[in-house]
FIDRENRO-128549 format. One line per 10 residues: their letters; for each residue x, y, z of N, C-alpha, C. Coordinates in steps of 0.02 Angstrom, whole numbers. Example, Ala and Ser with C-alpha at 12.3 -4.5 7.8 and 13.67 -1.06 7.14 Angstrom:
! residues 2
as) 660,-284,390,615,-225,390,660,-165,390 | 642,-112,354,684,-53,357,645,2,394
***
This chain:
! residues 341
avvrlrtsmk) 1701,-406,-2567,1662,-442,-2617,1590,-449,-2593 | 1544,-451,-2642,1473,-456,-2625,1440,-506,-2672 | 1380,-528,-2652,1336,-567,-2695,1273,-527,-2706 | 1254,-517,-2770,1196,-478,-2786,1139,-523,-2810 | 1078,-500,-2800,1019,-533,-2826,1005,-503,-2895 | 1006,-546,-2947,997,-521,-3015,924,-500,-3025 | 913,-436,-3037,846,-410,-3051,850,-368,-3114 | 846,-303,-3108,852,-259,-3166,879,-192,-3143 | 928,-168,-3177,956,-102,-3162,910,-46,-3187 | 857,-63,-3222,810,-13,-3246,749,-7,-3201
arnyafrdpv) 748,-44,-3145,690,-42,-3101,680,29,-3073 | 617,50,-3068,602,117,-3041,619,121,-2966 | 612,65,-2932,630,61,-2862,707,53,-2857 | 740,105,-2833,813,104,-2831,840,45,-2791 | 804,25,-2739,827,-29,-2696,824,-97,-2731 | 787,-100,-2788,776,-163,-2823,827,-173,-2880 | 874,-127,-2888,922,-132,-2943,981,-176,-2922 | 977,-240,-2939,1029,-288,-2920,1053,-278,-2849 | 1009,-286,-2800,1028,-272,-2731,1078,-322,-2702 | 1120,-298,-2659,1167,-341,-2623,1130,-382,-2571
ilriidhphp) 1140,-448,-2571,1107,-491,-2521,1158,-527,-2476 | 1220,-531,-2498,1273,-562,-2456,1337,-521,-2463 | 1374,-517,-2409,1438,-483,-2410,1492,-531,-2385 | 1549,-529,-2417,1607,-567,-2393,1651,-519,-2354 | 1658,-532,-2289,1694,-487,-2245,1747,-528,-2207 | 1809,-508,-2214,1864,-543,-2181,1878,-515,-2111 | 1853,-456,-2097,1866,-426,-2032,1830,-466,-1977 | 1863,-479,-1920,1831,-519,-1867,1766,-488,-1843 | 1716,-531,-1834,1651,-509,-1808,1657,-496,-1733 | 1624,-445,-1706,1631,-429,-1635,1606,-486,-1589
lkgtkyrvyp) 1561,-529,-1614,1536,-584,-1572,1561,-652,-1597 | 1566,-661,-1663,1583,-727,-1691,1656,-733,-1712 | 1694,-678,-1706,1764,-682,-1723,1774,-696,-1797 | 1815,-748,-1813,1830,-765,-1883,1793,-828,-1906 | 1741,-848,-1869,1705,-910,-1885,1672,-906,-1953 | 1647,-847,-1972,1611,-839,-2035,1644,-784,-2077 | 1635,-792,-2144,1660,-741,-2190,1603,-711,-2231 | 1548,-746,-2237,1492,-723,-2278,1435,-704,-2231 | 1411,-642,-2240,1357,-616,-2197,1300,-590,-2239 | 1238,-605,-2219,1180,-581,-2257,1167,-507,-2243
tydfacaved) 1140,-473,-2294,1117,-405,-2283,1046,-406,-2254 | 1021,-347,-2239,956,-341,-2205,900,-376,-2244 | 895,-362,-2309,839,-389,-2349,840,-465,-2352 | 898,-494,-2364,903,-567,-2369,890,-599,-2301 | 918,-570,-2248,910,-598,-2182,836,-596,-2161 | 803,-540,-2175,732,-533,-2156,689,-585,-2192 | 702,-594,-2257,662,-642,-2295,671,-713,-2268 | 733,-732,-2255,745,-800,-2229,714,-809,-2160 | 723,-760,-2117,697,-765,-2049,621,-767,-2049 | 589,-725,-2091,516,-725,-2094,490,-793,-2118
heqgvshilr) 524,-822,-2166,503,-889,-2191,512,-942,-2137 | 569,-941,-2104,584,-991,-2053,535,-987,-1994 | 512,-927,-1979,467,-918,-1923,394,-922,-1943 | 380,-933,-2007,311,-940,-2029,271,-876,-2027 | 305,-820,-2038,271,-755,-2037,223,-750,-2096 | 160,-732,-2082,110,-725,-2135,97,-652,-2153 | 105,-607,-2104,92,-536,-2115,149,-495,-2085 | 174,-448,-2124,228,-404,-2101,199,-334,-2093 | 202,-307,-2032,176,-240,-2017,235,-196,-1999 | 246,-143,-2037,303,-99,-2023,290,-30,-2052
smeftarvdv) 332,18,-2032,321,87,-2051,342,101,-2123 | 322,159,-2148,325,175,-2219,396,176,-2247 | 446,189,-2205,514,194,-2233,540,127,-2260 | 503,72,-2246,524,7,-2271,489,-12,-2336 | 450,34,-2364,413,18,-2425,459,-5,-2481 | 516,26,-2488,562,8,-2542,590,-62,-2534 | 587,-90,-2474,616,-157,-2463,568,-213,-2482 | 503,-197,-2493,454,-249,-2507,472,-287,-2570 | 490,-251,-2624,506,-285,-2687,566,-331,-2680 | 618,-307,-2645,679,-347,-2637,666,-410,-2598
qgevfdamgw) 633,-404,-2541,620,-462,-2500,571,-510,-2534 | 523,-482,-2572,477,-525,-2610,513,-564,-2663 | 562,-534,-2695,600,-569,-2747,641,-626,-2717 | 667,-616,-2656,703,-671,-2622,655,-729,-2609 | 594,-714,-2587,544,-767,-2576,530,-804,-2641 | 522,-767,-2696,508,-799,-2760,566,-843,-2782 | 628,-818,-2774,686,-856,-2796,694,-921,-2756 | 673,-919,-2693,679,-978,-2650,619,-1025,-2657 | 568,-1003,-2694,509,-1044,-2702,463,-1043,-2642 | 465,-988,-2604,423,-982,-2545,363,-936,-2559
arpiaiqfgr) 308,-947,-2522,250,-903,-2529,265,-836,-2496 | 249,-783,-2530,262,-716,-2503,213,-701,-2445 | 239,-672,-2391,192,-647,-2339,161,-581,-2362 | 108,-561,-2330,76,-497,-2345,112,-442,-2307 | 135,-391,-2342,171,-336,-2310,126,-274,-2309 | 118,-246,-2250,76,-186,-2241,118,-131,-2209 | 121,-74,-2243,158,-16,-2217,110,34,-2187 | 131,68,-2134,90,119,-2103,133,178,-2082 | 101,235,-2072,137,295,-2051,164,288,-1980 | 217,323,-1966,247,320,-1900,208,364,-1851
lsmegtplsk) 203,340,-1790,176,380,-1736,233,414,-1699 | 226,476,-1684,275,510,-1642,237,544,-1585 | 271,552,-1529,240,580,-1469,274,646,-1454 | 234,695,-1440,259,762,-1427,305,763,-1366 | 366,786,-1375,410,797,-1318,445,736,-1291 | 440,679,-1324,474,619,-1299,488,571,-1356 | 544,535,-1355,559,489,-1410,520,424,-1402 | 505,391,-1458,474,325,-1458,523,271,-1481 | 575,292,-1516,623,244,-1543,667,214,-1488 | 672,147,-1487,716,115,-1438,788,137,-1448
rkinplirsg) 806,150,-1511,874,173,-1526,891,239,-1492 | 839,281,-1483,850,346,-1451,840,342,-1375 | 798,296,-1353,785,290,-1281,843,255,-1244 | 871,205,-1275,925,167,-1242,982,210,-1217 | 1009,257,-1257,1063,300,-1232,1041,343,-1173 | 978,364,-1172,953,404,-1117,951,365,-1052 | 935,300,-1058,935,257,-999,1006,244,-975 | 1050,227,-1022,1120,211,-1004,1155,271,-972 | 1139,331,-995,1171,391,-968,1139,416,-904 | 1082,386,-885,1049,406,-824,1003,467,-831
vvkgwddprl) 993,490,-893,948,546,-904,877,527,-884 | 856,467,-902,792,439,-878,808,378,-836 | 762,359,-792,777,309,-741,765,238,-765 | 735,229,-823,721,161,-848,665,164,-898 | 645,106,-922,592,103,-972,524,125,-944 | 518,126,-878,455,149,-847,459,221,-823 | 509,258,-845,512,329,-827,448,363,-852 | 412,399,-809,347,427,-829,350,481,-883 | 411,503,-900,417,551,-954,418,517,-1023 | 427,451,-1023,429,413,-1085,359,390,-1105
atlrglwrrg) 349,380,-1170,285,355,-1195,289,280,-1209 | 335,244,-1177,334,172,-1179,271,148,-1143 | 250,87,-1155,191,62,-1120,202,61,-1045 | 262,43,-1023,277,43,-952,279,113,-924 | 306,160,-963,308,230,-941,239,261,-937 | 197,245,-986,129,272,-985,90,244,-926 | 97,180,-912,60,151,-856,84,180,-790 | 149,189,-782,173,219,-720,147,290,-712 | 137,323,-767,111,391,-766,36,393,-751 | 3,335,-757,-68,333,-743,-111,332,-805
vhpeavrrli) -81,319,-863,-120,314,-925,-146,243,-931 | -211,235,-932,-242,169,-932,-234,136,-1001 | -221,70,-1002,-214,35,-1067,-275,45,-1113 | -335,49,-1085,-394,58,-1126,-393,126,-1162 | -364,177,-1130,-359,242,-1163,-311,238,-1223 | -256,203,-1215,-209,194,-1270,-243,156,-1327 | -279,104,-1309,-314,64,-1360,-363,107,-1400 | -404,146,-1365,-454,188,-1399,-421,238,-1445 | -367,269,-1421,-332,319,-1462,-304,288,-1526 | -270,230,-1519,-239,198,-1577,-293,176,-1627
ldigpskana) -349,150,-1602,-403,129,-1648,-431,189,-1685 | -436,246,-1652,-463,306,-1685,-414,334,-1737 | -350,329,-1722,-300,352,-1771,-300,306,-1831 | -303,241,-1819,-308,192,-1873,-242,181,-1909 | -239,131,-1953,-177,114,-1989,-166,158,-2050 | -161,222,-2039,-151,269,-2095,-79,266,-2120 | -71,283,-2184,-3,287,-2212,29,355,-2198 | -9,400,-2170,18,466,-2152,46,464,-2081 | 102,499,-2071,131,504,-2005,85,543,-1959 | 85,526,-1894,40,559,-1847,79,581,-1785
litwellssy) 66,642,-1763,96,668,-1702,42,668,-1647 | 56,631,-1593,9,628,-1537,33,677,-1483 | -11,720,-1461,5,766,-1407,-16,736,-1341 | 15,758,-1287,-4,735,-1220,-75,757,-1205 | -95,815,-1232,-163,839,-1219,-215,792,-1250 | -200,767,-1310,-246,721,-1343,-250,655,-1304 | -192,628,-1285,-192,566,-1247,-228,576,-1180 | -218,634,-1149,-251,647,-1084,-326,649,-1091 | -351,676,-1147,-424,680,-1156,-454,610,-1161 | -419,564,-1193,-443,495,-1197,-438,462,-1128
nrkvvdplan) -383,474,-1094,-372,442,-1029,-422,466,-977 | -438,531,-980,-483,560,-931,-551,525,-932 | -575,508,-992,-640,475,-998,-638,405,-968 | -580,373,-971,-574,305,-945,-565,304,-869 | -521,348,-843,-503,343,-772,-550,382,-726 | -588,430,-753,-631,469,-709,-680,425,-669 | -713,375,-699,-757,333,-658,-719,282,-615 | -656,271,-629,-617,222,-591,-583,251,-530 | -564,314,-534,-521,344,-483,-561,372,-424 | -549,346,-365,-579,373,-304,-546,440,-288
ryfyvprpkl) -582,482,-250,-559,549,-235,-525,552,-166 | -472,592,-162,-436,602,-99,-411,674,-97 | -393,696,-37,-365,763,-28,-289,758,-25 | -257,800,-65,-184,810,-62,-172,884,-62 | -128,907,-17,-114,978,-10,-40,990,-24 | -24,1022,-81,45,1042,-94,61,1105,-55 | 125,1118,-44,148,1178,-9,107,1190,54 | 101,1141,99,55,1146,156,76,1200,206 | 25,1236,230,35,1284,285,-19,1271,337 | 2,1274,400,-45,1261,455,-95,1319,459
lvvrsspeve) -160,1300,461,-214,1348,469,-251,1332,534 | -250,1379,581,-285,1371,645,-351,1408,640 | -406,1370,647,-473,1399,640,-502,1408,711 | -518,1471,728,-547,1487,793,-623,1489,789 | -654,1480,848,-727,1482,854,-761,1428,813 | -725,1373,800,-754,1320,759,-800,1276,802 | -850,1245,770,-892,1197,807,-852,1135,825 | -876,1097,873,-843,1035,891,-853,983,836 | -800,964,804,-803,915,749,-752,860,764 | -776,799,771,-731,743,782,-701,719,716
avklklhpsf) -744,711,666,-722,687,601,-776,703,549 | -756,704,486,-804,711,432,-796,651,384 | -852,631,354,-851,577,305,-866,605,236 | -825,586,188,-833,609,120,-836,548,73 | -875,554,20,-882,499,-27,-816,484,-62 | -802,421,-73,-743,402,-112,-751,424,-185 | -813,421,-210,-825,444,-278,-895,475,-281 | -901,536,-306,-967,570,-304,-1020,535,-345 | -1000,496,-396,-1049,463,-439,-1064,392,-419 | -1025,366,-371,-1034,296,-351,-1035,291,-275
pergwrelkv) -1090,311,-244,-1093,310,-170,-1085,240,-141 | -1099,188,-182,-1093,120,-156,-1021,100,-140 | -973,140,-164,-903,124,-148,-886,140,-76 | -926,181,-44,-914,196,26,-886,265,38 | -857,272,98,-836,338,122,-765,335,148 | -734,393,152,-670,399,186,-679,449,244 | -640,440,296,-649,481,356,-588,524,368 | -599,589,380,-546,635,399,-557,657,471 | -509,641,514,-515,654,585,-493,726,601 | -542,768,615,-528,838,629,-510,848,702
ksragvaevy) -551,821,747,-541,824,819,-530,895,844 | -577,939,826,-572,1008,852,-589,1008,926 | -553,1049,964,-562,1053,1036,-564,1126,1058 | -608,1141,1105,-612,1208,1134,-619,1262,1081 | -658,1246,1028,-670,1295,976,-612,1307,929 | -563,1260,928,-505,1268,884,-496,1206,841 | -490,1216,777,-476,1161,730,-412,1178,691 | -369,1128,682,-306,1139,646,-303,1095,584 | -290,1127,527,-286,1091,464,-229,1119,423 | -208,1079,373,-159,1104,325,-196,1125,261
vdsqdleals) -175,1182,235,-204,1209,173,-146,1233,129 | -156,1230,64,-105,1253,16,-90,1328,30 | -26,1344,39,-7,1413,54,-27,1461,-2 | -27,1436,-64,-47,1478,-120,-122,1494,-117 | -162,1445,-95,-234,1459,-85,-245,1511,-32 | -208,1505,23,-215,1553,78,-197,1624,56 | -145,1629,16,-124,1694,-8,-176,1724,-56 | -203,1682,-101,-252,1706,-150,-319,1724,-118 | -335,1691,-62,-401,1700,-31,-397,1737,36 | -345,1774,46,-333,1807,111,-388,1856,130
srkfrlmglf) -423,1882,80,-474,1933,95,-545,1907,82 | -553,1841,72,-618,1814,54,-638,1758,101 | -702,1748,107,-727,1687,139,-718,1630,90 | -702,1572,115,-699,1513,72,-718,1451,113 | -732,1397,78,-755,1336,111,-701,1284,111 | -688,1255,169,-647,1195,173,-692,1137,153 | -677,1104,98,-723,1057,66,-748,1005,115 | -814,1000,121,-845,950,164,-841,966,238 | -814,1025,257,-806,1041,328,-848,1102,348 | -820,1162,339,-857,1223,354,-822,1282,320
nvqvegeeeg) -849,1342,329,-823,1402,297,-778,1441,345 | -728,1473,317,-681,1511,358,-664,1577,325 | -636,1621,365,-610,1685,340,-542,1695,372 | -490,1704,331,-422,1713,357,-417,1781,391 | -386,1782,451,-379,1844,489,-307,1869,492 | -260,1825,479,-190,1847,481,-142,1789,486 | -79,1806,494,-26,1756,498,25,1778,550 | 51,1728,585,101,1743,636,150,1686,641 | 214,1701,630,267,1651,635,254,1590,591 | 232,1603,530,222,1549,481,158,1510,489
vayaryvgde) 116,1530,537,51,1497,548,-4,1545,529 | -53,1521,489,-110,1563,470,-167,1552,520 | -204,1606,532,-260,1603,579,-324,1624,542 | -378,1589,557,-442,1605,525,-498,1595,577 | -557,1618,560,-615,1608,604,-670,1572,566 | -707,1534,602,-765,1498,574,-820,1549,557 | -847,1542,495,-898,1591,473,-960,1557,444 | -973,1494,464,-1036,1464,443,-1028,1398,407 | -1086,1368,390,-1087,1302,358,-1121,1301,290 | -1149,1357,269,-1184,1357,204,-1134,1344,148
lidpkvqwvp) -1160,1314,94,-1116,1299,37,-1099,1362,-1 | -1035,1377,-6,-1012,1436,-42,-952,1418,-85 | -935,1462,-129,-874,1457,-169,-829,1516,-150 | -764,1509,-157,-728,1450,-181,-720,1396,-127 | -701,1337,-150,-689,1281,-105,-616,1260,-112 | -585,1241,-57,-516,1217,-59,-511,1151,-19 | -464,1109,-41,-452,1047,-6,-408,1059,55 | -409,1014,103,-373,1023,165,-356,954,193 | -311,952,241,-292,889,274,-285,903,348 | -313,859,391,-306,870,464,-233,875,485
akhyvklrll) -220,921,530,-150,935,549,-119,879,590 | -160,836,620,-132,783,662,-142,714,634 | -176,709,578,-189,644,547,-178,650,472 | -118,636,451,-100,643,380,-42,598,363 | -25,593,300,35,559,277,75,609,234 | 139,603,237,180,643,191,171,615,121 | 165,659,73,151,637,5,195,676,-44 | 230,638,-85,271,668,-138,238,655,-205 | 230,707,-244,199,701,-310,252,715,-363 | 266,664,-404,311,672,-460,273,702,-519
rpgrllsdge) 299,756,-547,265,789,-602,308,784,-665 | 292,736,-710,330,729,-772,310,782,-823 | 359,811,-855,346,859,-909,372,831,-974 | 383,875,-1023,408,853,-1088,484,842,-1083 | 505,782,-1098,575,764,-1093,618,803,-1141 | 592,815,-1201,629,850,-1253,598,918,-1267 | 641,968,-1270,620,1036,-1288,664,1060,-1345 | 634,1072,-1403,672,1090,-1463,727,1038,-1478 | 710,974,-1466,757,920,-1481,810,908,-1429 | 812,950,-1377,862,943,-1325,829,917,-1261
vderslseee) 868,878,-1222,841,850,-1160,833,905,-1109 | 774,909,-1079,761,956,-1025,771,921,-959 | 827,936,-925,844,902,-863,796,919,-806 | 754,970,-815,705,988,-764,635,962,-780 | 632,913,-825,567,889,-849,533,842,-800 | 567,822,-747,534,783,-694,546,819,-628 | 492,847,-601,498,884,-538,464,846,-482 | 485,861,-421,457,829,-361,422,883,-319 | 362,868,-298,323,915,-259,306,882,-192 | 325,914,-138,313,886,-71,250,916,-41
gvgeeacasl) 210,873,-11,149,897,21,124,847,72 | 61,852,89,30,806,136,-35,780,106 | -51,718,123,-113,687,100,-155,663,158 | -218,654,146,-261,630,200,-239,559,220 | -257,540,281,-233,478,311,-252,417,270 | -309,420,235,-333,362,196,-285,344,139 | -242,391,118,-194,377,64,-145,322,84 | -134,314,149,-87,264,173,-111,193,158 | -175,184,147,-202,117,135,-205,101,60 | -185,147,18,-186,135,-54,-130,87,-75
kpgtlvqfer) -140,51,-129,-91,5,-155,-54,36,-214 | 11,22,-222,46,46,-282,9,23,-345 | 3,69,-392,-34,54,-453,-105,80,-453 | -129,102,-395,-198,128,-390,-203,196,-425 | -255,204,-464,-269,269,-496,-316,309,-451 | -298,371,-437,-338,413,-393,-346,482,-425 | -392,521,-395,-396,592,-413,-387,632,-349 | -335,673,-348,-325,720,-293,-367,782,-310 | -417,795,-269,-465,848,-285,-431,916,-292 | -448,950,-345,-422,1016,-364,-349,1013,-388
vgfarvdlve) -320,953,-391,-252,946,-415,-251,908,-481 | -279,847,-481,-282,808,-542,-277,734,-528 | -276,696,-582,-270,623,-577,-197,604,-565 | -188,548,-531,-121,524,-517,-122,448,-508 | -64,418,-511,-57,347,-499,-11,337,-440 | -33,298,-391,8,284,-332,70,244,-353 | 128,268,-335,191,239,-357,226,200,-302 | 221,223,-240,257,193,-184,219,209,-120 | 213,158,-77,180,168,-12,225,139,42 | 244,181,89,282,160,147,247,187,209
egfvqavfth) 271,168,267,239,191,329,243,267,334 | 185,299,335,182,371,341,203,410,280 | 212,375,222,236,409,162,206,377,100 | 185,420,53,158,397,-11,191,438,-66 | 209,403,-120,233,438,-180,185,422,-237 | 166,473,-273,121,465,-330,148,502,-390 | 126,482,-449,147,514,-511,87,551,-541 | 95,615,-553,42,656,-581,28,634,-653 | -37,626,-669,-56,605,-736,-77,666,-777 | -131,697,-758,-155,757,-790,-213,783,-748
r) -237,842,-764,-294,870,-728,-358,836,-752
***
């Protein structure tokens, strides 16, 4: 049995044609058992709750447009002032769900690690990924309260975020896929100082302890860089220029070839003064509507010693790699989440 709200069966809005507002159900309720027999439907319950809570404005997506007439009629029948209802188009994010109804099962099944999983576009997930709240604010204001649905791409969000975090993020060296590079005939270098941020010298400097001895300096360099530059001179950023001469038993050897500024430049980390660094790289959680179990990868590398003093939540830029947010700091170990280039 049901109770209907008397309106008109000729209404153009199908939802307004004598809508059901109460149901009589004898089956036991999963939480209340047999205590009640009459239950309100969505429209009646929303109208009563909005009135009881003093709601003045209702903001919701376009699929609820048909419910405005029904809930407004309940307000009129009860002698209450109608709140203002505003409908807007839904936002969707490329490659990840926004609906709690879709995210909850992913969390319960362990597909994602929680509401702050960096593959999610929840506010907690975005912040863990290194997306600044101001970037989200600017993007939403630019999109505006349109009635048309909008698809946000990660590239679009990244472009907004880059403008916000670039002046905030200090620079550090991180070397993925590290390989030991022994530089011969190098000058005696105890340490080099590099700016924390090229545009803000007042922030100070960071120090990388090279401690070259007897014409030999040892550093870690990305093995892919060494392979790509095996026949070229290149510059170790802020240090000096080298030319790779060969490799033996997994160790690369190079010679010092000057100090003039040249390209290309590669980042490096002192071989005896570093921290282990793991970089989480979140990708698109959904591919063609299916969960991609490889959408969160882990990359092991080494970072300069100064990374050990960073606090969780700090936004940084790993030079030649990209922006990241520090996720975890332990003795001799740092974990960060890659944001974007």
